Every structure is written in C-alpha cells, then in structure tokens.
Backbone bond lengths (Angstrom), bond angles and torsions (degrees), N, CA, C in turn:
res aa  C-N    CA-C-N  psi(-1)  N-CA   C-N-CA  omega(-1)  CA-C   N-CA-C  phi
1 M - - - 1.462 - - 1.500 109.78 -
2 M 1.245 118.11 149.02 1.475 123.20 178.67 1.562 111.43 -104.26
3 K 1.292 116.00 143.45 1.469 122.10 173.39 1.512 109.46 -120.36
4 K 1.367 115.01 130.21 1.471 119.08 172.86 1.471 108.14 -99.06
5 I 1.330 114.88 132.64 1.512 124.27 -174.54 1.487 109.73 -118.65
6 L 1.364 112.75 137.62 1.523 119.33 167.27 1.536 104.56 -111.25
7 L 1.349 113.35 124.28 1.459 117.46 -176.36 1.574 106.48 -117.55
8 L 1.321 113.04 124.98 1.465 119.44 177.96 1.512 110.62 -138.69
9 S 1.358 114.28 168.28 1.470 119.15 -178.90 1.522 108.43 -158.75
10 D 1.325 115.68 168.08 1.414 123.98 172.15 1.542 114.27 49.14
11 T 1.330 115.05 56.19 1.445 122.61 174.41 1.491 113.07 -76.12
12 H 1.334 115.54 -28.86 1.519 121.70 178.88 1.512 110.54 45.17
13 S 1.350 117.27 54.13 1.484 125.49 175.53 1.539 114.57 72.89
14 F 1.315 119.57 1.21 1.423 123.17 -177.31 1.525 110.27 -116.86
15 L 1.350 113.33 116.92 1.489 118.90 176.21 1.540 108.49 -108.97
16 D 1.294 116.94 105.44 1.434 121.58 178.30 1.551 107.72 -61.12
17 P 1.303 118.70 130.08 1.477 122.83 -177.55 1.573 109.97 -56.03
18 R 1.283 118.16 -29.40 1.481 118.84 -179.62 1.507 112.94 -66.35
19 V 1.323 116.25 -23.81 1.512 120.73 177.58 1.510 109.40 -59.17
20 L 1.331 116.68 -39.20 1.480 120.63 -174.99 1.529 111.67 -64.78
21 G 1.290 119.13 -32.23 1.485 121.19 175.49 1.523 110.43 -65.68
22 Y 1.338 116.83 -43.26 1.449 119.30 177.81 1.501 110.48 -66.60
23 A 1.340 118.54 -34.84 1.443 122.48 -178.64 1.538 112.28 -65.03
24 E 1.307 114.09 -31.58 1.454 120.09 179.83 1.537 112.85 -60.59
25 A 1.365 114.33 -31.99 1.499 121.04 -170.70 1.516 113.60 -91.96
26 V 1.368 116.14 8.12 1.445 117.02 -179.68 1.544 112.53 -120.67
27 D 1.352 117.96 177.49 1.394 121.12 179.61 1.530 112.45 -96.53
28 E 1.356 113.52 -33.46 1.489 119.55 179.37 1.525 110.31 -140.94
29 I 1.324 115.88 153.60 1.440 121.66 177.23 1.577 105.11 -119.29
30 W 1.367 115.28 133.32 1.451 121.64 177.87 1.525 107.11 -119.45
31 H 1.313 117.06 131.87 1.448 122.89 -178.43 1.539 106.64 -121.63
32 A 1.345 117.33 117.70 1.464 125.50 -176.74 1.546 114.79 -87.83
33 G 1.321 116.56 32.35 1.484 119.06 170.41 1.509 117.63 95.50
34 D 1.347 113.53 171.95 1.467 123.98 -168.17 1.547 108.70 56.52
35 I 1.297 113.94 55.01 1.477 124.14 178.33 1.529 109.35 -65.07
36 G 1.289 116.22 -52.98 1.457 122.10 175.89 1.515 114.34 94.66
37 A 1.342 117.29 -46.94 1.495 120.35 -176.96 1.512 107.48 -152.29
38 F 1.359 114.32 148.41 1.446 119.99 178.32 1.507 111.97 -65.21
39 E 1.317 121.19 -21.53 1.451 123.36 174.78 1.501 111.39 -55.39
40 V 1.316 116.93 -35.37 1.462 120.15 179.16 1.532 111.01 -65.79
41 T 1.311 115.04 -55.77 1.452 119.58 -176.96 1.540 112.09 -67.29
42 D 1.349 116.76 -36.23 1.480 120.48 177.67 1.527 109.72 -59.12
43 A 1.328 115.42 -46.15 1.470 119.85 -176.78 1.545 110.86 -64.62
44 L 1.333 113.77 -41.88 1.507 117.11 179.48 1.525 111.27 -67.40
45 E 1.330 117.09 -40.31 1.486 120.18 -177.13 1.551 111.52 -68.10
46 K 1.313 117.81 -22.65 1.460 119.97 174.98 1.460 113.04 -69.77
47 I 1.380 116.61 -23.33 1.459 120.43 -175.48 1.549 109.69 -94.09
48 K 1.323 118.02 -51.54 1.496 122.47 -176.25 1.517 108.09 -147.62
49 P 1.354 115.06 162.16 1.459 119.80 174.90 1.569 110.08 -55.36
50 L 1.331 114.88 139.31 1.445 121.87 -177.26 1.548 111.99 -119.71
51 K 1.323 114.48 136.18 1.446 121.17 169.79 1.512 103.50 -119.30
52 A 1.372 117.74 130.86 1.446 121.32 -177.42 1.469 111.08 -149.13
53 V 1.330 116.29 153.71 1.435 126.94 173.45 1.533 108.73 -118.79
54 Y 1.321 118.76 154.34 1.422 119.14 173.68 1.516 112.41 -86.04
55 G 1.302 116.32 159.34 1.407 122.97 -178.15 1.529 111.70 -118.51
56 N 1.341 117.14 -178.93 1.455 120.47 -175.95 1.512 114.87 -67.02
57 I 1.340 118.98 -23.01 1.445 120.23 179.25 1.564 113.73 -90.87
58 D 1.330 115.43 -5.69 1.428 119.57 -176.59 1.522 112.22 -77.42
59 N 1.343 115.48 138.94 1.443 120.99 -174.92 1.537 111.59 -83.14
60 A 1.307 117.24 178.14 1.427 123.51 -174.69 1.533 113.27 -60.73
61 R 1.331 116.33 -34.20 1.483 118.21 178.07 1.493 111.48 -67.26
62 I 1.337 117.34 -41.62 1.464 118.95 178.37 1.529 109.33 -67.37
63 R 1.368 117.15 -42.08 1.447 120.41 177.68 1.510 114.39 -62.01
64 S 1.311 116.18 -26.05 1.501 118.88 175.64 1.487 111.65 -74.45
65 Q 1.297 119.13 -23.47 1.455 124.45 -179.75 1.526 114.92 -91.16
66 F 1.364 115.57 -33.08 1.433 117.10 -179.38 1.550 109.53 -123.66
67 D 1.305 114.57 159.52 1.478 122.82 -179.04 1.526 110.29 -90.20
68 E 1.371 114.36 160.60 1.500 120.93 175.19 1.499 109.04 -71.98
69 D 1.337 116.49 -40.47 1.466 121.53 -177.33 1.546 108.67 -125.86
70 L 1.302 118.04 142.15 1.473 122.29 170.31 1.513 106.69 -125.13
71 F 1.329 114.14 137.34 1.480 121.93 170.99 1.538 107.13 -130.45
72 F 1.291 115.12 121.76 1.494 119.71 -175.36 1.534 108.81 -151.89
73 T 1.288 115.68 164.26 1.452 123.52 -179.87 1.529 110.05 -118.61
74 V 1.312 114.73 133.06 1.512 121.07 179.07 1.509 107.17 -131.36
75 E 1.289 116.78 120.02 1.450 121.08 176.00 1.559 112.06 51.63
76 G 1.334 114.97 38.90 1.480 120.25 178.30 1.495 114.24 84.25
77 V 1.299 119.47 0.35 1.466 121.89 179.94 1.531 109.38 -105.44
78 R 1.358 113.47 126.48 1.454 120.59 -179.57 1.517 108.58 -87.41
79 V 1.353 115.53 125.38 1.453 121.63 -174.84 1.521 108.60 -122.06
80 F 1.354 113.25 134.65 1.453 121.35 173.16 1.538 107.71 -121.64
81 M 1.367 115.33 124.60 1.442 120.24 -175.27 1.544 107.04 -128.70
82 T 1.325 113.53 133.36 1.459 122.40 176.28 1.536 107.08 -147.53
83 H 1.298 118.25 170.12 1.485 115.98 179.19 1.482 114.06 -88.54
84 I 1.334 118.34 -52.19 1.448 121.71 -178.99 1.498 108.93 -97.91
85 G 1.335 116.87 105.39 1.475 121.99 -174.36 1.496 115.37 -124.48
86 G 1.371 116.22 -14.27 1.462 115.62 -171.29 1.515 111.53 77.64
87 K 1.364 113.00 -151.03 1.493 117.37 174.28 1.512 105.77 -159.48
88 P 1.361 114.64 158.07 1.482 115.82 -179.67 1.530 110.79 -67.99
89 P 1.300 118.95 141.49 1.445 127.15 0.10 1.552 113.09 -90.89
90 R 1.338 117.44 2.73 1.437 120.27 -174.78 1.518 110.16 -105.32
91 Y 1.302 116.09 87.66 1.453 122.35 178.95 1.559 110.65 -83.15
92 A 1.336 112.29 158.65 1.474 118.24 179.23 1.533 109.42 -67.83
93 K 1.313 116.09 163.58 1.482 123.03 -176.09 1.560 108.75 -56.74
94 G 1.345 115.44 133.38 1.446 122.21 179.84 1.521 117.80 82.51
95 I 1.338 115.38 -13.62 1.506 117.12 -177.84 1.529 112.70 -69.59
96 V 1.316 117.61 -43.60 1.468 120.82 -177.04 1.609 108.83 -57.04
97 E 1.273 116.37 -43.36 1.463 119.45 178.79 1.514 110.95 -60.68
98 K 1.315 115.79 -40.62 1.491 119.36 -179.51 1.522 110.95 -69.68
99 L 1.359 115.63 -37.79 1.487 119.75 176.19 1.545 111.20 -62.54
100 Q 1.317 114.78 -41.91 1.476 119.21 -178.53 1.571 110.15 -68.30
101 R 1.281 115.74 -33.97 1.475 119.24 -176.66 1.523 109.85 -80.84
102 L 1.333 117.61 -45.08 1.489 120.78 -173.72 1.588 111.34 -85.20
103 K 1.332 118.15 -25.81 1.432 122.25 -177.65 1.534 114.55 48.60
104 P 1.320 116.56 54.85 1.509 118.48 -179.77 1.538 111.03 -72.85
105 D 1.325 112.63 157.46 1.454 120.57 173.74 1.543 109.80 -85.76
106 I 1.325 113.51 -29.59 1.511 121.30 178.08 1.518 109.22 -129.64
107 F 1.288 118.15 130.68 1.444 123.84 172.63 1.481 110.39 -115.91
108 I 1.372 116.59 122.01 1.437 123.89 -173.93 1.519 110.18 -117.61
109 C 1.306 114.68 135.62 1.493 117.82 170.77 1.515 107.26 -149.67
110 G 1.318 114.26 173.95 1.492 123.77 177.05 1.462 108.64 -126.77
111 H 1.334 117.34 -132.90 1.463 125.34 170.04 1.528 114.51 79.10
112 S 1.310 121.76 -48.46 1.448 121.86 -175.38 1.516 115.13 -74.53
113 H 1.346 118.46 -17.41 1.457 125.09 -174.14 1.553 109.46 63.59
114 I 1.342 117.91 15.17 1.476 119.89 179.56 1.546 106.53 -115.95
115 L 1.319 116.78 118.38 1.396 123.54 176.70 1.550 111.99 -66.39
116 K 1.295 115.52 125.37 1.487 118.93 179.39 1.550 108.32 -151.84
117 V 1.349 113.65 133.58 1.454 119.95 172.38 1.535 105.70 -131.10
118 A 1.316 116.37 128.47 1.446 119.46 -175.70 1.504 108.57 -155.94
119 F 1.341 115.07 147.90 1.476 119.14 174.93 1.518 106.40 -91.12
120 D 1.337 115.67 127.11 1.443 123.98 177.83 1.506 109.15 -97.09
121 K 1.359 116.18 98.23 1.470 121.17 -178.76 1.516 113.94 -58.76
122 K 1.367 114.38 -40.30 1.462 118.53 -174.71 1.525 111.88 -62.14
123 H 1.356 116.40 -38.80 1.500 121.12 178.34 1.494 113.05 -102.63
124 N 1.292 117.96 3.05 1.498 123.16 176.04 1.537 110.46 51.94
125 L 1.372 114.36 55.60 1.455 118.94 -179.96 1.543 110.73 -147.11
126 L 1.314 115.92 160.35 1.425 122.23 175.28 1.526 106.45 -95.41
127 F 1.351 117.26 120.24 1.447 121.83 177.25 1.531 107.92 -94.35
128 M 1.358 112.66 134.89 1.476 119.34 179.46 1.510 112.23 -136.16
129 N 1.321 119.30 126.81 1.455 123.94 169.95 1.536 104.08 -129.61
130 P 1.326 116.20 118.45 1.485 119.81 -174.81 1.502 114.52 -79.08
131 G 1.328 118.27 5.42 1.424 119.40 -177.91 1.545 107.81 76.95
132 A 1.318 117.73 -150.78 1.449 122.04 -176.28 1.560 111.76 -120.14
133 A 1.298 116.75 128.15 1.491 120.03 179.13 1.526 110.65 -93.96
134 G 1.315 116.18 -8.95 1.519 119.45 -179.00 1.472 112.92 -91.76
135 K 1.326 115.52 -168.56 1.443 120.59 -179.28 1.470 114.68 -113.86
136 H 1.325 118.61 -0.11 1.462 123.16 -179.89 1.495 109.94 -96.64
137 G 1.315 118.06 129.41 1.457 123.25 178.21 1.517 112.48 126.95
138 F 1.357 114.94 -179.69 1.435 119.40 -174.50 1.555 112.99 -84.60
139 H 1.299 119.16 -11.94 1.480 119.87 179.68 1.516 111.57 -60.06
140 K 1.340 114.28 151.25 1.436 118.70 -179.45 1.527 112.79 -97.86
141 K 1.363 115.56 -29.24 1.473 120.15 -177.13 1.535 108.56 -117.42
142 Q 1.311 114.00 144.48 1.477 122.09 174.39 1.533 106.41 -87.24
143 T 1.308 116.55 125.73 1.506 119.49 -176.37 1.529 112.05 -134.93
144 M 1.296 113.62 155.29 1.464 123.81 174.47 1.531 106.28 -147.12
145 I 1.361 113.93 172.57 1.518 117.90 175.55 1.497 106.89 -130.28
146 R 1.335 115.71 139.72 1.431 122.22 168.45 1.487 110.26 -117.89
147 F 1.325 117.74 136.63 1.461 120.61 -179.45 1.520 109.10 -154.16
148 E 1.324 115.08 170.74 1.487 121.19 -177.17 1.526 107.62 -119.50
149 I 1.324 116.19 147.18 1.449 121.06 171.68 1.538 106.74 -120.89
150 E 1.321 113.51 128.69 1.457 118.04 -175.67 1.538 107.80 -155.20
151 A 1.340 115.10 132.68 1.475 119.25 176.73 1.535 113.67 52.04
152 G 1.331 116.03 41.35 1.446 119.21 175.63 1.516 114.59 77.49
153 K 1.330 117.54 17.21 1.485 118.89 -179.24 1.515 110.06 -138.68
154 A 1.336 115.24 146.71 1.450 121.12 169.30 1.531 106.45 -90.07
155 K 1.294 116.72 138.29 1.496 122.08 178.90 1.537 112.60 -152.74
156 N 1.290 112.86 172.33 1.496 120.21 178.25 1.476 113.18 50.82
157 L 1.322 115.79 47.41 1.451 121.73 -179.78 1.524 110.86 -77.20
158 V 1.341 116.78 129.91 1.450 122.53 -179.56 1.510 108.85 -126.45
159 V 1.322 118.56 130.72 1.415 121.83 170.69 1.508 107.72 -83.33
160 I 1.297 115.37 131.21 1.484 121.68 177.14 1.500 106.89 -108.85
161 E 1.333 113.16 117.36 1.447 119.93 177.48 1.543 108.16 -105.63
162 L 1.297 117.98 114.32 1.440 120.18 -177.92 1.522 109.77 -82.12
163 G 1.261 119.60 -5.54 1.461 124.84 177.95 1.479 112.09 104.38
164 D 1.292 116.07 -165.81 1.468 121.03 -179.86 1.535 109.63 -61.99
165 K 1.323 115.49 141.44 1.404 118.16 179.37 1.536 108.80 -69.47
166 P 1.319 119.28 150.46 1.476 119.22 -179.27 1.517 110.68 -62.94
167 R 1.302 114.54 141.23 1.521 119.09 178.09 1.506 109.77 -76.81
168 K 1.297 115.44 149.70 1.443 120.48 175.23 1.503 107.21 -77.75
169 N 1.334 116.09 146.94 1.492 116.71 176.27 1.517 108.77 -74.23
170 L 1.314 113.77 138.93 1.457 122.67 -177.37 1.515 110.20 -93.41
C-alpha cells in the first residue's frame, strides 16, 4: 500500500490557508516542529492524521502534547523526526548517536527554515528539511514537501513552494 505524506515545519502559529488544500490530497501530515499554537495542529488534525514534534519556540503546553523526537515505521520505512537536527554532514549535537542507534531510512528535521533534501551516504538515509511553511523568520519563500512511501521506499518527492511569505504590516 502507498502513503502520501505532506511534510511541513516552522509554522510559528501561522497556518497558510493554502496548506489545507495540499493536506486534503495526502494520507498523513508530518510537522517537524516550531508549531507555535494548537490552532495549527488542530486544523491539520481535522483533515488527516498528524505526526508532529515540538520545536524550540513551542511552549510547555505544546511540549506536553508532542514529543521532542519521533521514531516510527510507515510502509516498511523507518522515520526519525526531530526539530533541531542540523544537516549532513554536520548534524546537531546528539543527532549522530541517535542516527547510529535508530538507523532510520529517513531523517526529518526543521529549524533552519532552509529547504534541503539529500542522501547521506555515511548514515545511509534520506535527509529531509521542508523549510518553513510559516511567515516568521528570515526565509523568503514558504515551502513544504510532498512525497510517497511505498514498498519500503520514498518516491515522487515534490517541493511545494507557496510563494513569498506574507509581509508584516508596517
């Protein structure tokens, strides 16, 4: 069986209405932290099943609802998701040890607001950071990733660029 995934991160309390349309077309939504407000996760959970981790800006209430790290298997693919992960080959403190112990097929993080997908040969995994779907931060474009998992493989990965982030009122 195939699963379609929408991966986003760094909403910082802002859920662009266009995200909801993309969410309708997938089987699961994954949020890699810096949620900001329950309104974001509540809206996403109304559409499709949600897997999420908390990020460094998330308050104690959000941290009580979501974990710092998630490790799960979907269609034979082992996934490790956390918010602050760095990027290959320079991962954040403690991440290499977790990668060696968990041996994920896909490692997902957010935090940097920089979209990056790369295969890490050293750890034999697909690294994914969806960039930032929110409007807070230095990024210029709001981005997400949609992909499919089937028969133990990630495939048909598409970068979704929502366009320039909304400008703040001056």
